[in-house]
Each structure stands twice: as C-alpha cells, then as structure tokens.
N, C-alpha and C positions, 0 to 999 in steps of 0.2 A: 741823135735822139729821134725818133720814127712818127711820125704825122699821125694822128688822130683820123682816120677815117668821120670822117660826119653821117648823116644819116640824111639821106633825102630830101625828110619833109623839115627842114634845118632850112633848106631854103625861102620856105613860102610861112617861117616862123610870125612877120608881121604881118602876113594876112589874115595869119592865123587868129590871133590876139583878144577879136570881138568874142567871135565862136572860146578860145580857153576860158573869158573873163567872165564871160554868158553863163558856162560851168561853173565857176569858182561863185558864182552870189548864188545857184542851182544851189550848193552844197551846205553853201553858209542859212539857205531858208530852211532845210535839211536838218538845219544844227552843227554843224562842220566845218565852224571860223578859223579853225589852225591849218587847213589845204591851203598850203603857196604855189601860184603859180609855176616855181624852178620843180618842182616835183609831181606835179600832175604833168609839162614836159615828157621828165623823167618817165615815168610810168607810162606816159601815149609811146618813147623812142623805143622803151625796154621791151615792152609786151604789147602792146595792142600791135606797133605797126612794126613788130623785131621785124620779118621778112621781107617786106613792104620793098620792091622794090624800085619802081620810079611811078612813085605816089601820080593825085589827082588831088588839085584844091580841092576839090569838093567831095571827094570822097576821107579827104580826112579833118575835112569837117565835118561830116555826117560822124565821122567815129568819135571826136569828139563830142557829140551832143547829147549820144548813146552810151559814154560809161559811165554807169553805175556805178553807186560809194563803195557796195560791196567791191565791187571789183578793183575800184583804189586802193579801198583802207586791207582786203589782203595783203597788195604787193604795197601797201606801207610798214605791213606788220611785218612780211617776211625781212623787209632793203632796213627797216631797227634792229634785224635781229643778228642779221647781217654784218651790220657796223657798230650794235657796240660790245664791248671789252669787260662781259660780265664778270671773267675769272679773274679779270685783274682791276674787280672793283673789291674792296675790302673783305666785306661782305662775301663776294665771291670765291675771293680765293680760300674765307674762312671754309666755307661750305666745301669746297675741293680738297679742301686740307681737313675735312671729318672725313668725306667721301672712301679718301684713298687709305685711313687708320685700319 
C-alpha cells in the first residue's frame, strides 16, 4: 500500500486553527452557515496551497484570512459535481435513457 504524501502545511494545522475558525465565523456572518472546517482545509490544501513547497506560518495564516467566499463556493460547487453520482439516481438514469433514445 502506498503512503499518501501529506501537504507541508499539515504540520501547522493546529497552529492555524484560530485563523480557520475566524474565517468560518466570517462566512457565518455572511450567511454561509454550512461551511465546515474540513472542507475549508481541503480547499486551502488543494487550491490555495497546491504548489507551495516550503510554507511559512505567517503566509499560511494570511492566505486563510484572505479567502473570499466566492472562491470557496466555486471550489465547493465543482467538488460536489465531481463526487455526485447523478446518473446512478433514478431521475438521472431516466434522463440518460431518454437522451440515448
């Protein structure tokens, strides 16, 4: 079994929690109550910090605080489409069947 490489920022996750919770509170104030810590962290790792090699904690904190809700929501929308099995649902399979007729 292959070991999964961790992102270098994982070392600082505990130190960055106050910044993450601050950003989540900001999102709640803006009306986005359903954003979770894990999904915000995934966004940062997969998008914001994707190419980061040697992170510095101050740069990580700054990038957390600079996340815009629109950026995050675009990411979350794309991820939801990637993980949904729309064609496996009854409605989806009916639409597919109709298209292929």
